[in-house]
N, C-alpha and C positions, 0 to 999 in steps of 0.2 A: 176674345174681345176684351179690350182693356176697360177697367172701370172708369166711369165719368163722374166728375163733380162739377157743381155750379159755383161760380164765384163772380165777383163784380170787378170790372175794369173801368175806371173813371165813371162809376155809377151805373154802368150797363152790364146786365147779367149775361154771362157767356158760359158755355159748357165745354170743359176741357178734360184731357186725360189725367187721371189722378196719379200722383207720384212723380210726374215729370217736373223738371224745374220750370220756373215761370217763363224763362226765355223760350223754351221749346213748347210748353203747353199753350201759352198765349199766342206764340208765333203761328201755331197750327191753325188758329182761327183768324189769321190775317192781321194781327196786331203786333207791331214790331217793338221790341225793347232793344235799344242800341247797346252794342257790346263789342269789345275788341279782343279781349284775351280768351273768352269762352269759345270752344269749338265742340260740337256734339261728339266727335270721335276722340277728343282729348280730355274731356271732362272740364270741370270748373276749376279755375285758378284764383279768381277773385282779386287780381292785382290791378286791373285798369279802372275799376269803380265806375265805369260808364253805365253799368246796368243797375245802379242803385235806384230802387223804387220805394214809394211810400206804402205803408200798410196801415190803413185807417183803423184806429183802436188796437193796433198791434203792439207787441212788446218783443223786440224793439220796433220803433216806428219806421226806421229805415233799414232795408235789407238789400244785399246783392241778389238780383234775380237769378243769377247763374247757380247759386247755392241754396235757393229757397224752393222747396217743393210746393206744387199747387195743392191747396186744401179747400175743402168745402166751406163756402161762406166768406172766404177771404175777400177783403176790399182793397184792391190794388189801385194806387194812384200813380198815373203817368204824366198827367198834364197840370198837376198842382204847381204853384209858383215856386215852392221850395225845391221841387224835383227838377223843374226847368233850370233853376239856378245851379243845381249840382251838375246838370248836363253841360251848361255853359262853362262852368268852372273847370270841369274835366277836359273839355275840348280846348279851352285856353291853355291848360297845362300841357296837353299833348302837342299843341302847335307852337309852344314857346321857342323850341329849337328846330322845328321842322322847316326844311327849306321850301320856298315857294317855287318849285321847279316842275310843277304839273305839266307844262307844255312839252317837256322832254322826258317825262317819266313813263315807263312802260305800263304802270298800273293806272294811269289816267283813264277814266271811264269805267274802271272796275275797283276803284279805291274806296274803302269804307270811310277813311278819314275825309275824303272829298264829300261823300254822301252825307255823313253826319254833320259836317260843317254847314252844308246847305240846309239840312233839316233841323239842326238843333242849336246853331250858333249864329253865323253870319255877322260876326262882330269884327271890327278892326283890331289889330294887335295893339296892346298897350306897352309892349316892350320898348325900353329906351336904352338897353345895354346890348352889346354884341352877342350874337348867338354862340352857343358852344359848338366848336368845329370838330367834326368827326371825319372818319375816313370814307372814301368812295372807291368803287370798282375793286373790291377785294375778292380775289379768287378763293372761294371756299371749297373747291373741288366738285367733281361730278357735274360740271356745267352750271353750278350755282355761283352767281356774282352778287356780292352784298354791298349795299350802300348804307353804311352805318348811320349817316346823318338823317336818313329818313325813318329809322327804326323807332317804334314807340315802345319797345321792350315789353311786348305783350307776352312773350315766352312761348308762343305756339310752336315755333320751329324747334326750340329746345325740348319741349315735351314730346314732339313727334319723334325725335331721334332717341328719346329715352323710352317712350311707351310703345311705339309702333315698330320701329326697326330694332330697338334695343341696342343700338350702337353707340349712342351717347357722345357724338362728336361735338355737339354745340353746347355752350354754356353762357351764362350771363356773368360778366366780370365787372368789378368796381361797383360804386354806389352813386346815388343821386344823379346829378347831371352827367356824370362820367360813366354811368352804367351803359353797357353795350353787349350785344351778342357777339361771341367770338368762337373760333375754333381753338383747340389746345395746340400748343407749339408743335409743328411738324405732324399734326394729326388732322388732315383735311377730311371733308365728308367722304365716306367710303362705304356706301350702301347702294342697293339697286333701286331704291325708292326716293333718293335724295331730292329730286326735283319737285316732289310734293310740297316741300317747304315754300316753294314759290306760290303755289295755289293757296296755301293756308295763311300766308302772310297777308294781313288786312290792308297793308300799305305797299309802297313800292320799294321796300328795303331788300327783299330777296327777289332776285331777277334771274331769268334763264339766259345763259349766254347764247343759246340757240335762237331764242326769240327776240332778244334784246335789240331794240331799235329797228326791227324788221317791218312792223306794221302797226298802225293805230287800231286799237281794239274796236272803236266805233265804226270802222270800215268793214269789220268782219261779220259774216253770216255765221251763226252758231247753231249748228244742227246736231241733233242727237244721233249717235251711232254706236256700233259695237266693235271693239278692238279685235282684229283678226290675228294678233301677234302670237297668241297661244290658246290652248283649249279652255282657258278660264272665261273668255268672252266678256272682259270688263266693259262696263258702260262708259262711254266717252262723249264729249262734245267735239265735233269736227268744225274747227274754225277756219273759214276760207273766205277768199275775196276774189271777185272777178272784175278787174279793172276794165275800163271801157276799151272795146275792140280786142281785148286780150282773153286768154284762156283762164278758167277758174283755177286758182292755186290754193292748196292747203298750207296753212302756216303753222298749225299746231294741233295736237290732240290734248284735251284736258279731261280729268276724271269727272264722271257724272254719277251722282248718288244712286246706288242700288244696293240696299241692305241685304238682298238675297244673293248677290253675286260678289261685288268688289267693295262695298261700303263707299267710303269717300275717296279712295286712292287708286292709283294705277302704278305699275312699275315704269322705270325710266326707259327701258327698251321698248315697251309698247307705246309709250308717249312719243318717242322719236321715230316710230315706224311710219309716221305720216310721210316721211321723205320718200318711202317706196311708192306711195300713191302719186307722187309728182315725177320721179326720176326713172329713167330707163324704160319708159313705156313704149309699147308698140301701137302705132296709130295708123299704119298703112298695111293693106293686104299685100302678100307677096306670092308669086309663083316662081319657085327657084330663087334667083337673085333679082328678079324683076318686080318692081312695084306695080301693082295692078289694082283696079277698083274692087271693092268688096263684092260686088255682084259677079264680076268675072272669076274671082277666087272661089266663091261659093259654088258657082256653076261648075267649075273644074272639080271641086271637091265632091259634088253630087255624082258626077260622072265616074270619078275614081271609086267612090263607095259602091256604085252599081257594078263596076267592073271587077272589084276584088272578090276572090273566092272565099277568103277568110279574113275577117276584120276583128281587130282588138280595140276596144275603147277603154281609155284610162282616165279616171276621174281624180280631180284634186280634192283632198280632204278639207280645203277651204271653201268649196262650193256651197251655196245655200241648199237647203232641203228641196226647194222648188226646182233649182237647177239639176240637182241629183236625180230627182224623179223624172224630169224631162229627158235627161240623157239616158236613164234606165229604159224609158219607153222607146227611145231611138234604138238602143241596143237590141231590145226584144223584136222590134219591127224588122231590122235588117239581119237578124240572126248573128249578131256579133257577141264575142266574149266581153264581159264587163269586169274591170278590175279597179280597185281603189288603192293599189299598192303605193305606200308612201312612208316607208320606214325611215327615210332620211329626214323627215320632219320631226322625228323624236330625238332629243338630245338627252341621253341618259344622265341623270344626276344633276341636271340644271335646275330642276324645281326646288322651291324653298319651303314648301308646306304652308305658304301664305297665299299669294296670288300667282306667282310664277310657276308654270307647269313645264314638265319635261316635253310634253307634246306641243309643238309650235304650230299646229294646225287648228283651225277654228271650228271644224265641224266633223271630226272623225266619228263622233257618236252617230251622226246622220248616216254614215256608210253602214254602220251596224244595224241601225233601225230599218234600213232599206234592204238588208240582206246582201250587201255587195261584198264580194270576196276581196280581201286585202293581202293574201299570202304572197310572199316573194316567189316561191317555187312555181305557183300557178301562173303568176304574171310572166316570169321569164320563159316558161314553156309556151305560153300563149304568144309571146313575141316571136319565138322561133318558128311557130306554125303559121303566123299571120303574114299576109301580103301587105296589109295596110294597118297602120296604127293611128287612131284618132286620139290625140292627147288634149283633154280639156283642162288646161292650165295646171297640170301636175308638174312641179319642178323636179324633174328626174335628176338634175344636177346635184340635188341634196342627197340622193340615194346612191349615185355612182360618180366616180371621178371621170375626167375627160376621156381617158383611154377606154375605160369600161363602157362608157356611154356610146362611144364610137363603135365598139365591137357589138354591143347589144342591138343597135339600130341599123347596122350596115346593110342588111338584106331586107329591111322593112321600109316601105314607103311611109312617110309620116306627114300627118296634117296636125299642125300646132295651132290650137285655138287658145289664145293666150293674152295675158295683160301686159307682159314685159318682153322686151327684145333681148334675150339672153342666149347663152351657148346652146341651150336646148332648142330654141327657136331657130338658131343658125343652122342646125342640122336638118331642119324640116324641109320637105319638098314644097309644102304649102303652109303659109302663115296667115291666120285670121285674127285680127285684133278684137278684143272684147273689153267690156267695162270692168273696172275693178270694184271692190266692195263699197267704196264711198259713192259710187256712181249708179247703184241700183238698190232695190229693196228686196228683202227676203227674210228667211228665218234660219237659225242655226241652233244646235243643241250643245251645251258646254259640258265640261268634264264632270259637273255635278248633276247632270241629267236635267238641266233647266233649259227649256225651249224659249228663245228670245227672238224678237223681231226687230228689224231695222229698216229704215227707209232711205231713199236716195237723198244724198246731201249735195253732191257736187254736179254741176252742169257744165259740160264742155261746149266750146263753140260748135264742134261736130261730135255730138254724142255717139258713143259706141253702143252697140247692142250687147246685152248680157248673154251669158252662156245658155240660159234657157231659151232665149229667142233664136240664137244661132242653131241650137239643137233642132228647133222647130223648122228653121230654114233648110236644114239637112235632112228633114224627113220625119222628125218625131211627131207622133200623132197628137201630143199635148201641145196645142198651139198657143195657148194663152196662160197667164198666171192663174186665172180662175180655174182652168182645167188642171193645172199642175197642183194647185192647192187641194182640189177635190180628190185627186189621186193620192195625195199625202194622207188624207183621212183614212185610207184603207190600211195604212201602215201604222199610224199613230192614233190609237183609240181616244186619247185625251182631246184630240182636235174635233171629234165628232160633235156637231152642234155649235161649234165656236167659229165665228167669222174672223178672218185675219185681223180686222181692226179692233176686235174685242179681246184679243190676247192681252193679258195684263202687262202694264208697262214694266213691271219688275220681272216679268217672265213667268212661264208656266212650268211648274215642277212636274215632270213626267213620272209615271209609275216606274219603279226600278225594273219591272219585267216587261216594259214596252217592247224591247228587242225580241222577246219571246212571242210577241203577238203578230209578228210578220206573217202576212197571209199569202205572199207571193214568193 
């Protein structure tokens, strides 16, 4: 537990965490100190001067809040006239050459310069000379497009490339009105986290080519979620919009702060994986090549399950814990072999020791916790012996090429319970569409053994059932999420006595030996 100290803000006593700088310490109790160059992950730079505050009886009497630690008894002035004048003057300086193009700026609605102008300035410009003209639409690489004329030279992007990625592609060149952020000649951005500079830019200077001019941010619903792009399970915002009479569309993923998992950032590959949630989806049930209603397809699947002498069930390592335990109960009820084979999801050597992992699945740790076998040999032997394969969204195309896949499944009837219409689904005798991770809620365990929960974000015009519900329709005795969560408690001792809604937002760190506690 961090030590607390009491200090005064505008004459009001507050208790804050000792040692933190004033921006973070006072911000934690709901009092904002305006700032542009400071970012918690990048440290204090002190170049924008927007965070200058008064210290009553202090020496010196004016200090940058980003570089000043909270101390007991300190008397901080934020609303004194001389502090307000500083804020006005800094805002005027920042706006001298800033274009008034808010109606066409992607940052409009999320811009700190807009917010601070409305909160601390609201004055008309006194400029009587032409603005300094800088460049627009500059391709900096990795999907980053820079509008130099909007830049306030806060230096956040430069520090990100030096401190976080340690690639140093960006720098500030020239001085005074001619200062600007630039890349080195012939050296564009070339790192796997480059699009984070768009998030940390406080204005609309750094933009994403992928999102640029695609959607107004005030139209977007911004729901919390968990990236399923790899085993790290980075926390994200799922930004989506459902136009009238149309389906809900995801327009972007953005990083969401979780100091226990990903901090303030996400990788570019995970950020752009939102496209998989929109594209190539399976929305219609099929029997052979014929589109049929979901009820007809499920009825046919139930009959086939009852008829098959030997059945193999294959689980995706992306399934939630609740889905896994529901499918496991189905396998036990019908006497089927259960496998979680998914070696193709692992890209050896792709991880970077920071956020990106070799394992591109979201919940492989869940398979281990539930005691589900993932061996290739056991899976292939089970396929040869089985008359029927129930594939719960496992992309076998990652583990086998087209020829190998055709040989593997040629003598086995297949039911594909899947989110996407791909080559694996095309080989199936029955296809059942299911919801993807942005369309249901559940829990997963990441590579650091942290259990995290996520909730449904996206609503389609015709919502699809998730894998847990489909498993129940096919005969799983666990018919509800409540029953599935109760079953999970038998495998994960840390969940005993904890209701799903009470799992901490930053996740629940599991005991390293949880997998050894499997009771079934």
